[in-house]
C-alpha positions as CSV (number, residue, x, y, z in Angstrom):
1,M,4.1,7.1,-18.6
2,M,5.6,10.0,-16.5
3,T,3.4,11.5,-13.8
4,T,2.6,14.9,-15.3
5,N,-1.1,15.6,-14.5
6,A,-1.4,18.8,-12.5
7,S,-4.4,19.6,-10.2
8,Q,-6.0,22.7,-8.9
9,E,-6.9,21.0,-5.6
10,P,-5.1,22.2,-2.4
11,R,-2.1,20.0,-1.6
12,P,-0.4,19.4,1.8
13,Q,2.5,21.6,2.6
14,L,5.7,19.7,3.4
15,D,8.8,21.1,5.1
16,G,11.7,18.9,4.4
17,E,12.4,15.2,5.3
18,S,11.0,15.3,8.8
19,A,7.4,16.1,7.6
20,S,7.5,14.0,4.4
21,P,5.5,10.8,4.2
22,F,7.6,9.9,1.2
23,R,10.4,7.3,1.2
24,L,12.8,5.9,-1.4
25,R,14.2,2.4,-1.6
26,M,16.5,0.8,-4.1
27,V,14.8,-1.7,-6.3
28,Q,17.9,-2.3,-8.6
29,Q,21.4,-1.6,-7.4
30,P,24.2,-0.4,-9.7
31,V,27.1,-2.8,-10.0
32,L,29.6,-1.9,-12.7
33,A,30.6,0.8,-15.2
34,R,33.4,1.5,-17.6
35,M,35.1,4.9,-17.1
36,C,34.4,7.3,-20.0
37,L,37.0,10.0,-19.4
38,F,36.1,13.2,-21.2
39,T,34.6,12.1,-24.5
40,D,31.3,10.3,-25.3
41,N,32.9,8.0,-27.9
42,E,33.1,5.0,-25.6
43,R,30.6,6.0,-23.0
44,R,29.0,3.1,-21.1
45,P,26.1,3.6,-18.7
46,I,26.2,2.2,-15.2
47,D,25.1,-1.4,-15.3
48,P,22.4,-2.4,-14.4
49,C,20.5,0.8,-14.5
50,P,19.7,2.0,-11.0
51,V,16.0,1.8,-10.2
52,V,14.5,3.7,-7.1
53,E,11.0,3.2,-5.8
54,L,8.9,6.0,-4.3
55,Y,6.7,4.7,-1.5
56,L,4.7,6.0,1.5
57,D,5.8,5.6,5.1
58,G,3.1,4.3,7.3
59,D,-0.7,4.5,7.0
60,N,-1.4,8.2,6.8
61,G,-4.2,8.0,4.3
62,T,-2.0,9.2,1.4
63,T,-2.1,6.9,-1.7
64,L,-0.1,6.7,-4.9
65,S,-3.1,8.4,-6.6
66,D,-2.8,11.3,-4.2
67,I,0.9,11.6,-5.1
68,K,0.1,11.8,-8.8
69,T,-2.7,14.3,-8.2
70,H,-1.0,16.7,-5.7
71,Y,2.7,16.2,-6.4
72,P,3.1,16.1,-10.2
73,F,6.5,17.8,-10.0
74,L,8.4,15.3,-7.9
75,L,11.9,14.6,-9.3
76,C,14.7,12.4,-8.2
77,R,18.3,13.5,-8.4
78,A,21.4,11.2,-8.4
79,T,24.6,12.4,-6.9
80,L,27.9,10.4,-7.0
81,V,29.5,9.9,-3.5
82,S,32.5,8.1,-2.1
83,H,32.5,4.4,-1.3
84,D,31.7,5.1,2.3
85,G,29.0,7.6,1.3
86,A,30.7,10.4,3.3
87,T,31.8,12.8,0.6
88,T,30.6,13.9,-2.8
89,R,32.4,12.7,-5.9
90,Q,30.2,14.6,-8.3
91,Y,32.9,16.8,-9.6
92,I,36.6,16.5,-10.5
93,T,39.3,19.0,-11.2
94,T,41.2,18.9,-14.4
95,K,44.7,20.4,-14.5
96,N,45.5,22.0,-17.8
97,D,46.5,25.6,-18.1
98,D,43.8,26.4,-15.5
99,E,42.1,24.2,-13.0
100,V,38.6,23.5,-14.2
101,M,35.8,21.7,-12.4
102,E,34.2,19.0,-14.5
103,Q,31.3,16.6,-13.9
104,N,32.4,13.2,-12.8
105,L,28.9,11.8,-13.1
106,I,27.4,12.6,-16.5
107,G,24.1,11.8,-18.2
108,S,20.6,12.3,-17.0
109,H,21.0,12.6,-13.2
110,I,17.6,14.2,-12.6
111,V,14.5,12.2,-13.7
112,A,10.8,12.1,-13.3
113,S,8.8,9.1,-12.1
114,F,7.2,6.3,-14.1
115,N,3.9,4.9,-13.1
116,L,4.4,1.2,-13.7
117,K,3.6,-2.3,-12.5
118,S,6.1,-4.1,-10.2
119,T,7.0,-7.7,-11.0
120,E,4.3,-8.7,-8.5
121,G,1.7,-6.8,-10.5
122,V,1.3,-3.9,-8.0
123,E,1.1,-0.3,-9.1
124,V,4.4,1.5,-8.3
125,L,6.3,4.8,-9.0
126,Y,9.8,4.2,-10.2
127,F,12.7,6.6,-10.9
128,I,14.8,4.9,-13.5
129,F,18.4,6.0,-14.2
130,G,19.3,4.5,-17.6
131,D,21.7,7.2,-18.7
132,L,24.4,7.7,-16.1
133,S,28.1,7.3,-16.7
134,V,31.2,8.0,-14.6
135,R,34.5,9.5,-15.8
136,L,37.0,8.3,-13.3
137,E,37.9,4.8,-12.1
138,G,37.0,3.9,-8.5
139,S,34.5,2.6,-6.1
140,Y,31.5,4.8,-5.5
141,R,27.9,4.9,-4.4
142,L,24.9,6.9,-5.7
143,K,22.8,9.0,-3.5
144,F,19.2,9.6,-4.7
145,E,17.2,12.6,-3.4
146,L,13.5,13.2,-3.9
147,M,12.8,16.8,-4.7
148,D,9.6,18.8,-5.1
149,V,10.0,21.5,-7.8
150,A,6.3,22.6,-7.8
151,G,5.6,26.0,-9.2
152,P,5.7,27.6,-12.6
153,L,7.3,25.2,-15.1
154,N,9.5,27.9,-16.5
155,G,11.0,28.4,-13.0
156,A,11.8,24.8,-12.3
157,Q,15.2,24.8,-13.9
158,T,16.1,28.0,-11.9
159,R,15.1,26.4,-8.6
160,L,17.2,23.4,-9.4
161,S,20.3,25.4,-10.4
162,Q,20.0,27.6,-7.3
163,N,19.5,24.6,-5.0
164,K,16.2,26.1,-3.8
165,T,14.2,22.8,-4.0
166,S,13.0,20.9,-1.0
167,I,14.7,17.5,-0.3
168,L,11.9,15.3,0.9
169,T,13.8,12.1,1.4
170,S,16.9,10.2,0.2
171,V,18.5,6.8,-0.2
172,T,22.0,5.6,-1.0
173,S,22.9,2.7,-3.2
174,E,25.3,-0.1,-2.4
175,P,28.9,0.4,-3.7
176,F,29.7,-0.2,-7.4
177,Q,32.9,-0.3,-9.4
178,V,34.0,1.9,-12.2
179,V,36.9,0.3,-14.2
180,N,39.2,1.3,-17.0
181,G,39.0,-0.2,-20.5
182,S,41.6,-2.9,-19.9
183,K,39.6,-4.3,-17.0
184,Y,36.2,-3.9,-18.6
185,K,34.9,-7.2,-20.0
186,G,31.8,-5.9,-21.7
187,P,28.3,-5.0,-20.5
188,L,26.3,-7.3,-18.3
189,E,23.3,-9.2,-19.5
190,S,20.1,-7.3,-18.9
191,T,18.4,-8.2,-15.6
192,P,14.9,-9.6,-15.5
193,L,13.7,-6.3,-14.0
194,T,15.3,-4.2,-16.8
195,K,13.6,-6.4,-19.4
196,Y,10.3,-6.1,-17.5
197,L,10.5,-2.3,-17.4
198,S,11.3,-2.2,-21.1
199,D,8.3,-4.4,-21.8
200,Q,6.2,-1.7,-20.2
201,G,7.5,1.0,-22.5
202,V,10.5,2.4,-20.6
203,R,13.3,3.1,-23.1
204,L,16.2,1.0,-22.0
205,Q,18.9,-0.9,-23.8
206,I,18.3,-4.6,-23.6
207,R,21.1,-7.2,-23.9
208,N,19.9,-10.8,-24.4
209,S,23.0,-12.4,-25.9
210,T,24.2,-15.5,-24.1
211,S,27.7,-14.1,-24.5
212,R,27.0,-11.3,-22.0
213,R,28.2,-11.7,-18.5
214,K,25.7,-12.4,-15.8
215,L,25.5,-10.3,-12.7
216,A,27.0,-13.0,-10.5
217,S,30.2,-13.1,-12.5
218,V,31.2,-9.6,-11.4
219,P,33.8,-9.8,-8.6
220,K,32.9,-8.2,-5.4
221,K,35.2,-5.6,-3.7
């Protein structure tokens, strides 16, 4: 389901966000997560899974089909930021014998798009982040950036690691809470959107038990 078909046709050249016809919007907001410290034993993903839609700004003649043809290497990157969105919280410093920088946001924070149907039956491109966890308790947001890593496949990882990719557009989520184990009351019941995406073949954990908490039961801060 990922958009991976390459094309030999010429593609428009984009120079950053100002020239990009692409836009991102939040389709499903993160709400809650259990902090996972520095082991994976009790790791819990952010709940519900954040879902970001890629769409086109205005009527410039570009279609979703054009995106899949000319831009097969669009990726979306998630970065953890503060509650007010002003500063990054992607890394934390651990103080042992030496200070070491560790990832605060762990999991699959760079994903490719899925070509799916919306709940209205319309063709859409979604970036789905079903494997993100946070190590430290607090209130955060997620910033999502659309990147074009076009070029030789064996060089894509180098461009990402050296921050040489073009950021075409971005969107920031609403705040969500990361709580410690004593405050965590268990995972939320899967949302209708999560179930709908799973029905289309996206690998997501589905929780149908009536004992699960519903989204409305999570206190707002």
